[in-house]
N, CA, C and O atoms as a CHARMM CRD file, in Angstrom:
* protein
*
  288
    1    1 MET  N      0.76300  -1.19700  -0.12200 PROA 1      0.00000
    2    1 MET  CA    -0.00800  -0.03500  -0.11500 PROA 1      0.00000
    3    1 MET  C      0.91800   1.19100   0.00600 PROA 1      0.00000
    4    1 MET  O      1.66600   1.30500   0.97700 PROA 1      0.00000
    5    2 PRO  N      0.86600   2.14500  -1.02200 PROA 2      0.00000
    6    2 PRO  CA     1.45700   3.29000  -0.89800 PROA 2      0.00000
    7    2 PRO  C      1.33300   3.99000   0.20600 PROA 2      0.00000
    8    2 PRO  O      0.31300   3.72700   0.84300 PROA 2      0.00000
    9    3 ASP  N      2.37800   5.20200   0.87700 PROA 3      0.00000
   10    3 ASP  CA     2.38600   5.72800   1.54700 PROA 3      0.00000
   11    3 ASP  C      1.22800   7.08600   1.58200 PROA 3      0.00000
   12    3 ASP  O      1.35400   7.90500   0.67100 PROA 3      0.00000
   13    4 PRO  N      0.42400   7.25700   2.33100 PROA 4      0.00000
   14    4 PRO  CA    -0.57600   8.55900   2.11800 PROA 4      0.00000
   15    4 PRO  C     -0.00900   9.81300   1.70300 PROA 4      0.00000
   16    4 PRO  O     -0.67800  10.58700   1.01900 PROA 4      0.00000
   17    5 VAL  N      1.04100  10.05200   2.02000 PROA 5      0.00000
   18    5 VAL  CA     1.71300  11.20000   1.94200 PROA 5      0.00000
   19    5 VAL  C      2.18600  11.57200   0.52300 PROA 5      0.00000
   20    5 VAL  O      2.53500  12.68000   0.11600 PROA 5      0.00000
   21    6 LEU  N      2.12300  10.45900  -0.10700 PROA 6      0.00000
   22    6 LEU  CA     3.02100  10.42400  -1.76000 PROA 6      0.00000
   23    6 LEU  C      1.72000  11.13500  -2.56800 PROA 6      0.00000
   24    6 LEU  O      0.59100  10.64400  -2.54600 PROA 6      0.00000
   25    7 GLY  N      1.99300  12.10200  -3.12800 PROA 7      0.00000
   26    7 GLY  CA     1.24400  12.90300  -4.00300 PROA 7      0.00000
   27    7 GLY  C      0.83600  14.16200  -3.21900 PROA 7      0.00000
   28    7 GLY  O      0.26500  15.07700  -3.81300 PROA 7      0.00000
   29    8 MET  N      1.06900  14.22800  -2.09700 PROA 8      0.00000
   30    8 MET  CA     0.51600  15.51800  -1.42000 PROA 8      0.00000
   31    8 MET  C      1.33500  16.56600  -1.65100 PROA 8      0.00000
   32    8 MET  O      2.49800  16.44700  -2.03500 PROA 8      0.00000
   33    9 THR  N      0.66200  17.81600  -1.38800 PROA 9      0.00000
   34    9 THR  CA     1.47900  19.08000  -1.67800 PROA 9      0.00000
   35    9 THR  C      1.86600  19.55000  -0.23600 PROA 9      0.00000
   36    9 THR  O      1.17100  19.19100   0.71400 PROA 9      0.00000
   37   10 GLY  N      2.78600  20.21900  -0.08500 PROA 10     0.00000
   38   10 GLY  CA     3.23300  20.93900   1.43400 PROA 10     0.00000
   39   10 GLY  C      4.16600  22.32300   1.16100 PROA 10     0.00000
   40   10 GLY  O      4.36300  22.82100   0.05300 PROA 10     0.00000
   41   11 THR  N      4.63100  22.76200   2.30500 PROA 11     0.00000
   42   11 THR  CA     5.23200  24.12800   2.24600 PROA 11     0.00000
   43   11 THR  C      6.59800  23.82100   3.11900 PROA 11     0.00000
   44   11 THR  O      6.65300  23.35500   4.25800 PROA 11     0.00000
   45   12 LEU  N      7.53200  24.16100   2.37600 PROA 12     0.00000
   46   12 LEU  CA     8.80000  24.02800   3.23700 PROA 12     0.00000
   47   12 LEU  C      8.91400  24.94100   4.29100 PROA 12     0.00000
   48   12 LEU  O      8.50800  26.09400   4.15300 PROA 12     0.00000
   49   13 THR  N      9.43500  24.53800   5.35300 PROA 13     0.00000
   50   13 THR  CA     9.56800  25.41800   6.62700 PROA 13     0.00000
   51   13 THR  C     11.12800  25.63300   6.67000 PROA 13     0.00000
   52   13 THR  O     11.50200  26.61900   7.30500 PROA 13     0.00000
   53   14 SER  N     12.03300  24.88700   6.11300 PROA 14     0.00000
   54   14 SER  CA    13.41000  25.37100   6.12600 PROA 14     0.00000
   55   14 SER  C     13.93800  24.96300   4.75800 PROA 14     0.00000
   56   14 SER  O     13.59400  23.89000   4.26100 PROA 14     0.00000
   57   15 PRO  N     14.74400  25.77700   4.15900 PROA 15     0.00000
   58   15 PRO  CA    15.17800  25.60200   2.75700 PROA 15     0.00000
   59   15 PRO  C     16.01100  24.17900   2.58000 PROA 15     0.00000
   60   15 PRO  O     16.51200  23.51000   3.48400 PROA 15     0.00000
   61   16 ILE  N     16.01500  23.93300   1.27900 PROA 16     0.00000
   62   16 ILE  CA    16.75400  22.81700   0.87100 PROA 16     0.00000
   63   16 ILE  C     18.00400  23.71300  -0.20900 PROA 16     0.00000
   64   16 ILE  O     17.80700  24.23100  -1.30800 PROA 16     0.00000
   65   17 ARG  N     19.19200  23.64100   0.54300 PROA 17     0.00000
   66   17 ARG  CA    20.05200  24.36300  -0.20800 PROA 17     0.00000
   67   17 ARG  C     20.72000  23.51100  -1.59700 PROA 17     0.00000
   68   17 ARG  O     21.58600  23.97200  -2.34000 PROA 17     0.00000
   69   18 GLY  N     20.16600  22.36000  -1.70100 PROA 18     0.00000
   70   18 GLY  CA    20.76500  21.83900  -3.08300 PROA 18     0.00000
   71   18 GLY  C     20.58700  20.26200  -2.65400 PROA 18     0.00000
   72   18 GLY  O     20.14000  19.82300  -1.59500 PROA 18     0.00000
   73   19 ALA  N     21.09800  19.50700  -3.86000 PROA 19     0.00000
   74   19 ALA  CA    21.10900  18.00300  -3.99000 PROA 19     0.00000
   75   19 ALA  C     22.24100  17.74200  -2.71600 PROA 19     0.00000
   76   19 ALA  O     23.32700  18.29300  -2.53300 PROA 19     0.00000
   77   20 GLY  N     21.64000  16.82300  -2.02000 PROA 20     0.00000
   78   20 GLY  CA    22.20300  16.08800  -0.85500 PROA 20     0.00000
   79   20 GLY  C     22.07300  16.82700   0.41300 PROA 20     0.00000
   80   20 GLY  O     22.45100  16.46400   1.52600 PROA 20     0.00000
   81   21 THR  N     21.54500  17.80200   0.11200 PROA 21     0.00000
   82   21 THR  CA    20.96400  18.41100   1.61500 PROA 21     0.00000
   83   21 THR  C     19.52400  18.59300   2.25200 PROA 21     0.00000
   84   21 THR  O     18.65400  18.60900   1.38100 PROA 21     0.00000
   85   22 LEU  N     19.16200  18.70000   3.23200 PROA 22     0.00000
   86   22 LEU  CA    17.87400  18.12200   3.56800 PROA 22     0.00000
   87   22 LEU  C     17.32500  19.51600   4.27000 PROA 22     0.00000
   88   22 LEU  O     18.04100  20.35800   4.81100 PROA 22     0.00000
   89   23 GLY  N     15.80200  19.56600   4.12600 PROA 23     0.00000
   90   23 GLY  CA    15.26100  20.73400   4.70300 PROA 23     0.00000
   91   23 GLY  C     13.77800  20.13200   5.39300 PROA 23     0.00000
   92   23 GLY  O     13.71000  18.95400   5.74200 PROA 23     0.00000
   93   24 GLU  N     12.84600  20.88400   5.51400 PROA 24     0.00000
   94   24 GLU  CA    11.50600  20.29500   6.57700 PROA 24     0.00000
   95   24 GLU  C     10.44800  20.75900   5.59400 PROA 24     0.00000
   96   24 GLU  O     10.49600  21.81100   4.95800 PROA 24     0.00000
   97   25 VAL  N      9.60100  19.95700   5.55300 PROA 25     0.00000
   98   25 VAL  CA     8.30000  20.19800   4.70400 PROA 25     0.00000
   99   25 VAL  C      6.98800  19.96300   5.65900 PROA 25     0.00000
  100   25 VAL  O      6.80400  18.91000   6.27000 PROA 25     0.00000
  101   26 LEU  N      6.29000  20.84700   5.69400 PROA 26     0.00000
  102   26 LEU  CA     4.76700  20.90800   6.48100 PROA 26     0.00000
  103   26 LEU  C      3.85400  20.40300   5.71300 PROA 26     0.00000
  104   26 LEU  O      3.54100  20.99200   4.67900 PROA 26     0.00000
  105   27 ILE  N      3.20500  19.10700   6.11600 PROA 27     0.00000
  106   27 ILE  CA     2.09900  18.69500   5.01400 PROA 27     0.00000
  107   27 ILE  C      0.69100  18.53400   6.04900 PROA 27     0.00000
  108   27 ILE  O      0.74000  18.05200   7.18000 PROA 27     0.00000
  109   28 ALA  N     -0.32000  18.95700   5.50400 PROA 28     0.00000
  110   28 ALA  CA    -1.69500  18.72600   6.00500 PROA 28     0.00000
  111   28 ALA  C     -2.16500  17.31400   5.58300 PROA 28     0.00000
  112   28 ALA  O     -2.40300  16.90700   4.44600 PROA 28     0.00000
  113   29 ILE  N     -2.25300  16.58200   6.91500 PROA 29     0.00000
  114   29 ILE  CA    -2.57400  15.10800   6.71600 PROA 29     0.00000
  115   29 ILE  C     -3.25800  14.58600   7.51700 PROA 29     0.00000
  116   29 ILE  O     -2.95200  15.16700   8.55800 PROA 29     0.00000
  117   30 ARG  N     -4.20400  13.66400   7.81300 PROA 30     0.00000
  118   30 ARG  CA    -4.86700  12.92000   8.63700 PROA 30     0.00000
  119   30 ARG  C     -5.32900  14.07700   9.77200 PROA 30     0.00000
  120   30 ARG  O     -4.96300  14.08800  10.94700 PROA 30     0.00000
  121   31 GLY  N     -6.12600  14.93800   9.19600 PROA 31     0.00000
  122   31 GLY  CA    -6.70600  15.85000   9.96400 PROA 31     0.00000
  123   31 GLY  C     -5.99100  16.80400  10.92300 PROA 31     0.00000
  124   31 GLY  O     -6.55100  17.31800  11.89200 PROA 31     0.00000
  125   32 GLY  N     -4.59300  17.02300  10.55000 PROA 32     0.00000
  126   32 GLY  CA    -3.62700  17.82300  11.14500 PROA 32     0.00000
  127   32 GLY  C     -2.60900  18.11800  10.02900 PROA 32     0.00000
  128   32 GLY  O     -2.75100  17.84200   8.83800 PROA 32     0.00000
  129   33 THR  N     -1.47300  18.77300  10.65700 PROA 33     0.00000
  130   33 THR  CA    -0.18000  18.75500   9.97300 PROA 33     0.00000
  131   33 THR  C      0.96000  18.00800  10.71500 PROA 33     0.00000
  132   33 THR  O      0.96000  17.63600  11.88900 PROA 33     0.00000
  133   34 GLU  N      1.84100  17.88100   9.86500 PROA 34     0.00000
  134   34 GLU  CA     3.10800  17.00600  10.09600 PROA 34     0.00000
  135   34 GLU  C      4.19100  17.36700   9.26300 PROA 34     0.00000
  136   34 GLU  O      4.07300  17.67500   8.07700 PROA 34     0.00000
  137   35 LEU  N      5.33900  17.31900   9.95800 PROA 35     0.00000
  138   35 LEU  CA     6.80500  17.77600   9.40200 PROA 35     0.00000
  139   35 LEU  C      7.51600  16.17000   9.01600 PROA 35     0.00000
  140   35 LEU  O      7.58000  15.09100   9.60600 PROA 35     0.00000
  141   36 TYR  N      7.95900  16.67700   7.76600 PROA 36     0.00000
  142   36 TYR  CA     8.73400  15.38800   7.20700 PROA 36     0.00000
  143   36 TYR  C     10.01100  16.07900   7.00400 PROA 36     0.00000
  144   36 TYR  O     10.05400  17.30900   7.01700 PROA 36     0.00000
  145   37 ILE  N     10.95000  15.42800   6.83700 PROA 37     0.00000
  146   37 ILE  CA    12.52700  15.53700   6.56500 PROA 37     0.00000
  147   37 ILE  C     12.37400  15.56000   4.93400 PROA 37     0.00000
  148   37 ILE  O     11.87700  14.58500   4.37100 PROA 37     0.00000
  149   38 ALA  N     12.83000  16.73900   4.16700 PROA 38     0.00000
  150   38 ALA  CA    12.45800  16.87100   2.60900 PROA 38     0.00000
  151   38 ALA  C     14.01800  16.83500   2.08800 PROA 38     0.00000
  152   38 ALA  O     14.99400  17.27600   2.69500 PROA 38     0.00000
  153   39 GLN  N     13.99300  16.21100   0.84000 PROA 39     0.00000
  154   39 GLN  CA    15.16000  16.08300   0.06500 PROA 39     0.00000
  155   39 GLN  C     14.77000  16.78000  -1.47000 PROA 39     0.00000
  156   39 GLN  O     13.59800  16.83600  -1.84200 PROA 39     0.00000
  157   40 SER  N     15.71100  17.21100  -2.16200 PROA 40     0.00000
  158   40 SER  CA    15.33800  17.71800  -3.66800 PROA 40     0.00000
  159   40 SER  C     16.54100  17.52400  -4.38500 PROA 40     0.00000
  160   40 SER  O     17.65700  17.48600  -3.86700 PROA 40     0.00000
  161   41 GLU  N     16.26100  17.39100  -5.71100 PROA 41     0.00000
  162   41 GLU  CA    17.68000  17.64200  -6.31900 PROA 41     0.00000
  163   41 GLU  C     17.99200  19.09100  -6.66400 PROA 41     0.00000
  164   41 GLU  O     19.01900  19.38200  -7.27800 PROA 41     0.00000
  165   42 GLU  N     17.22000  19.88200  -6.32000 PROA 42     0.00000
  166   42 GLU  CA    17.38800  21.20000  -6.57700 PROA 42     0.00000
  167   42 GLU  C     17.11400  22.09800  -5.29100 PROA 42     0.00000
  168   42 GLU  O     16.47200  21.68900  -4.32300 PROA 42     0.00000
  169   43 ALA  N     17.71400  23.45900  -5.39800 PROA 43     0.00000
  170   43 ALA  CA    17.81300  24.28500  -4.12700 PROA 43     0.00000
  171   43 ALA  C     16.26700  24.82900  -4.17300 PROA 43     0.00000
  172   43 ALA  O     15.82300  25.27500  -5.23000 PROA 43     0.00000
  173   44 LEU  N     15.39000  24.77100  -2.87700 PROA 44     0.00000
  174   44 LEU  CA    14.25700  25.36400  -2.81400 PROA 44     0.00000
  175   44 LEU  C     14.34200  26.24400  -1.67300 PROA 44     0.00000
  176   44 LEU  O     15.12500  25.95000  -0.76900 PROA 44     0.00000
  177   45 PRO  N     13.62000  27.30600  -1.59900 PROA 45     0.00000
  178   45 PRO  CA    13.83200  28.29700  -0.57200 PROA 45     0.00000
  179   45 PRO  C     12.45000  28.03600   0.55000 PROA 45     0.00000
  180   45 PRO  O     11.40600  27.46400   0.23700 PROA 45     0.00000
  181   46 ALA  N     12.72600  28.53100   1.70200 PROA 46     0.00000
  182   46 ALA  CA    11.77300  28.12000   2.66500 PROA 46     0.00000
  183   46 ALA  C     10.54100  28.99100   2.54700 PROA 46     0.00000
  184   46 ALA  O     10.65400  30.20900   2.41000 PROA 46     0.00000
  185   47 GLY  N      9.30800  28.35500   2.60200 PROA 47     0.00000
  186   47 GLY  CA     8.12600  28.94800   2.07300 PROA 47     0.00000
  187   47 GLY  C      7.54400  28.60500   0.62800 PROA 47     0.00000
  188   47 GLY  O      6.58200  29.19200   0.13300 PROA 47     0.00000
  189   48 ALA  N      8.32700  27.47600  -0.03900 PROA 48     0.00000
  190   48 ALA  CA     8.24100  27.38600  -1.12300 PROA 48     0.00000
  191   48 ALA  C      6.90900  26.14800  -1.27900 PROA 48     0.00000
  192   48 ALA  O      7.07700  25.32800  -0.37600 PROA 48     0.00000
  193   49 ALA  N      5.97300  25.87300  -1.92600 PROA 49     0.00000
  194   49 ALA  CA     5.00100  25.03400  -2.19400 PROA 49     0.00000
  195   49 ALA  C      5.87200  23.74800  -3.01500 PROA 49     0.00000
  196   49 ALA  O      6.56600  23.91100  -4.01900 PROA 49     0.00000
  197   50 VAL  N      5.62600  22.42100  -2.28700 PROA 50     0.00000
  198   50 VAL  CA     6.39000  21.54000  -3.02200 PROA 50     0.00000
  199   50 VAL  C      5.37000  20.22700  -3.03200 PROA 50     0.00000
  200   50 VAL  O      4.38500  20.03400  -2.32000 PROA 50     0.00000
  201   51 LEU  N      5.90200  19.43600  -4.01600 PROA 51     0.00000
  202   51 LEU  CA     4.78300  18.20200  -4.14400 PROA 51     0.00000
  203   51 LEU  C      5.77000  17.19400  -3.72900 PROA 51     0.00000
  204   51 LEU  O      6.94800  17.22100  -4.08600 PROA 51     0.00000
  205   52 VAL  N      5.08800  16.02900  -2.72700 PROA 52     0.00000
  206   52 VAL  CA     6.09000  14.83700  -2.32600 PROA 52     0.00000
  207   52 VAL  C      5.99100  13.65200  -3.83100 PROA 52     0.00000
  208   52 VAL  O      4.92800  13.31400  -4.35200 PROA 52     0.00000
  209   53 VAL  N      7.01700  13.31700  -4.16600 PROA 53     0.00000
  210   53 VAL  CA     7.16100  12.37900  -5.20500 PROA 53     0.00000
  211   53 VAL  C      7.79600  10.92600  -4.77300 PROA 53     0.00000
  212   53 VAL  O      7.77100   9.94400  -5.51500 PROA 53     0.00000
  213   54 GLY  N      8.31800  10.94200  -3.56900 PROA 54     0.00000
  214   54 GLY  CA     8.96700   9.72700  -3.26900 PROA 54     0.00000
  215   54 GLY  C      8.69700   9.68000  -1.68100 PROA 54     0.00000
  216   54 GLY  O      8.53200  10.73400  -1.06700 PROA 54     0.00000
  217   55 VAL  N      8.65800   8.49800  -1.06800 PROA 55     0.00000
  218   55 VAL  CA     8.78700   8.32900   0.52800 PROA 55     0.00000
  219   55 VAL  C      9.75000   7.37300   0.61100 PROA 55     0.00000
  220   55 VAL  O      9.97500   6.45800  -0.18100 PROA 55     0.00000
  221   56 HSD  N     10.43900   7.71800   1.87600 PROA 56     0.00000
  222   56 HSD  CA    11.41000   6.76700   2.40500 PROA 56     0.00000
  223   56 HSD  C     11.38900   6.51300   3.71200 PROA 56     0.00000
  224   56 HSD  O     10.70300   7.34000   4.31300 PROA 56     0.00000
  225   57 PRO  N     11.96200   5.53900   4.52200 PROA 57     0.00000
  226   57 PRO  CA    11.75500   5.26900   5.87200 PROA 57     0.00000
  227   57 PRO  C     12.57700   6.55700   6.70800 PROA 57     0.00000
  228   57 PRO  O     13.54400   7.26300   6.42100 PROA 57     0.00000
  229   58 GLY  N     11.74800   6.47400   7.77300 PROA 58     0.00000
  230   58 GLY  CA    12.25100   7.68300   8.75200 PROA 58     0.00000
  231   58 GLY  C     11.84900   9.14000   8.59900 PROA 58     0.00000
  232   58 GLY  O     12.41900  10.13700   9.04000 PROA 58     0.00000
  233   59 ARG  N     10.70200   9.03900   7.85100 PROA 59     0.00000
  234   59 ARG  CA     9.78100  10.28400   7.65400 PROA 59     0.00000
  235   59 ARG  C     10.55200  10.95700   6.58700 PROA 59     0.00000
  236   59 ARG  O     10.35800  12.17200   6.62100 PROA 59     0.00000
  237   60 ARG  N     11.30200  10.60900   5.71800 PROA 60     0.00000
  238   60 ARG  CA    11.92000  11.21500   4.86900 PROA 60     0.00000
  239   60 ARG  C     11.28500  11.25200   3.14000 PROA 60     0.00000
  240   60 ARG  O     11.15300  10.21800   2.48600 PROA 60     0.00000
  241   61 VAL  N     11.00700  12.39500   2.69800 PROA 61     0.00000
  242   61 VAL  CA    10.43800  12.47900   1.36100 PROA 61     0.00000
  243   61 VAL  C     11.14500  13.06900   0.37700 PROA 61     0.00000
  244   61 VAL  O     11.96600  13.89700   0.77400 PROA 61     0.00000
  245   62 ASP  N     11.07300  12.88800  -0.83500 PROA 62     0.00000
  246   62 ASP  CA    11.56500  13.47000  -1.97700 PROA 62     0.00000
  247   62 ASP  C     10.62600  14.55300  -2.42700 PROA 62     0.00000
  248   62 ASP  O      9.47700  14.20000  -2.69500 PROA 62     0.00000
  249   63 VAL  N     10.92400  15.73700  -2.54100 PROA 63     0.00000
  250   63 VAL  CA     9.93400  16.83800  -3.09800 PROA 63     0.00000
  251   63 VAL  C     10.54800  17.36800  -4.34600 PROA 63     0.00000
  252   63 VAL  O     11.72500  17.23400  -4.68000 PROA 63     0.00000
  253   64 VAL  N      9.61100  17.98300  -4.98900 PROA 64     0.00000
  254   64 VAL  CA     9.70100  18.78500  -6.39100 PROA 64     0.00000
  255   64 VAL  C      9.08100  20.23400  -6.09300 PROA 64     0.00000
  256   64 VAL  O      8.24400  20.28900  -5.19300 PROA 64     0.00000
  257   65 ALA  N      9.34900  21.16100  -6.62800 PROA 65     0.00000
  258   65 ALA  CA     8.74200  22.56300  -6.59000 PROA 65     0.00000
  259   65 ALA  C      7.19100  22.28900  -7.26100 PROA 65     0.00000
  260   65 ALA  O      6.93400  21.53700  -8.20200 PROA 65     0.00000
  261   66 TRP  N      6.41500  22.97800  -6.62500 PROA 66     0.00000
  262   66 TRP  CA     4.95200  22.76400  -7.15700 PROA 66     0.00000
  263   66 TRP  C      4.32100  24.20800  -7.35600 PROA 66     0.00000
  264   66 TRP  O      4.37800  25.09300  -6.50300 PROA 66     0.00000
  265   67 VAL  N      3.74500  24.31900  -8.53000 PROA 67     0.00000
  266   67 VAL  CA     3.00000  25.52600  -8.45800 PROA 67     0.00000
  267   67 VAL  C      1.75600  25.50200  -8.59100 PROA 67     0.00000
  268   67 VAL  O      1.35200  25.07400  -9.67200 PROA 67     0.00000
  269   68 PRO  N      0.76500  25.92400  -7.60200 PROA 68     0.00000
  270   68 PRO  CA    -0.74100  25.60900  -7.59200 PROA 68     0.00000
  271   68 PRO  C     -1.24000  26.23400  -8.91600 PROA 68     0.00000
  272   68 PRO  O     -0.64800  27.05100  -9.62100 PROA 68     0.00000
  273   69 LEU  N     -2.39200  25.70500  -9.09300 PROA 69     0.00000
  274   69 LEU  CA    -3.20200  26.45100 -10.21200 PROA 69     0.00000
  275   69 LEU  C     -4.10600  27.52500  -9.38000 PROA 69     0.00000
  276   69 LEU  O     -4.29800  27.58900  -8.16500 PROA 69     0.00000
  277   70 PRO  N     -4.56700  28.29200 -10.36800 PROA 70     0.00000
  278   70 PRO  CA    -5.27300  29.50700  -9.60200 PROA 70     0.00000
  279   70 PRO  C     -6.61400  28.94100  -8.90400 PROA 70     0.00000
  280   70 PRO  O     -7.41100  28.18100  -9.45500 PROA 70     0.00000
  281   71 GLY  N     -6.70700  29.39500  -7.72800 PROA 71     0.00000
  282   71 GLY  CA    -7.95300  28.92000  -6.99800 PROA 71     0.00000
  283   71 GLY  C     -7.71600  27.48800  -6.12000 PROA 71     0.00000
  284   71 GLY  O     -8.62500  26.91900  -5.51500 PROA 71     0.00000
  285   72 ASP  N     -6.44800  27.06900  -6.16800 PROA 72     0.00000
  286   72 ASP  CA    -6.01900  26.10100  -5.27600 PROA 72     0.00000
  287   72 ASP  C     -5.60700  26.58700  -3.94900 PROA 72     0.00000
  288   72 ASP  O     -5.21200  25.79200  -3.09600 PROA 72     0.00000
């Protein structure tokens, strides 16, 4: 069964300074919000909207930049 956070969007609470570095992402899930350790192949600033594209053990997720559609 896939992890429920896969495919969800969130907001970076700390920046990812580039490949091989880690940040944190806040995701609304299960009626609340949860923090996950985030990694990306590109630098992303704190406050950036991201999409979860991979999930690893230890609450670590792969993210990419996400541009919400108008009205989202």
